[in-house]
C-alpha positions, 0 to 999 in steps of 0.5 A, spaced: 617 173 149 615 173 142 619 169 137 625 173 133 624 172 126 629 174 121 629 172 113 636 168 111 638 164 105 641 158 106 646 154 102 647 147 103 653 144 099 656 137 099 661 133 095 657 128 090 660 121 091 663 122 097 663 115 099 666 112 092 671 118 093 673 116 100 673 108 098 678 109 092 683 114 096 681 116 103 687 120 105 687 123 098 680 125 098 680 128 105 686 132 104 683 134 097 677 136 100 680 140 106 684 144 101 678 146 097 674 148 103 680 152 106 682 155 099 676 156 096 669 154 100 670 158 106 673 164 103 668 164 098 662 164 103 666 170 107 666 174 100 659 174 099 657 175 107 655 168 109 657 165 115 658 157 116 652 154 120 655 147 120 661 143 117 660 136 115 665 131 113 663 132 106 660 139 106 657 145 109 651 149 111 652 156 110 647 162 112 647 168 108 643 175 109 640 175 102 638 170 097 642 174 092 649 173 096 647 165 097 646 164 089 652 168 087 656 164 092 653 158 089 655 160 082 662 162 084 663 155 087 661 151 081 665 155 076 671 155 081 670 147 082 670 146 075 676 149 073 680 147 080 678 139 078 679 139 071 686 136 071 683 130 075 680 124 072 673 124 071 672 119 076 676 122 082 673 129 081 670 133 087 663 136 085 659 140 090 651 139 090 648 145 092 641 146 094 637 151 098 635 149 105 631 151 111 633 156 116 636 152 122 632 157 127 626 156 124 626 148 123 624 145 117 617 146 113 616 153 116 611 157 111 617 162 109 621 156 107 616 153 102 618 153 095 
């Protein structure tokens, strides 16, 4: 049976300084991160035709049908997080690091995934 191939853009986002934030205020950080996911991250991924592939304690892995959708989603998330966290002190702000990733169906190092 031939392998099924498809192109996908992967967005990997995680909270920068998560361990430090949890050490300073575990319950508060968890509640803020969950609210952020529920109110901002998950809806924004859906708006850009993405689907969540994996949730982690401090991040998300999402797949998009195009690179354009993934980049637009990432840019909008970054801008929205700046506004959302503006009132928090610098050392308590939740920020997402966003990076490209490999298609989980293909695995790391697939030629189409190389930079």
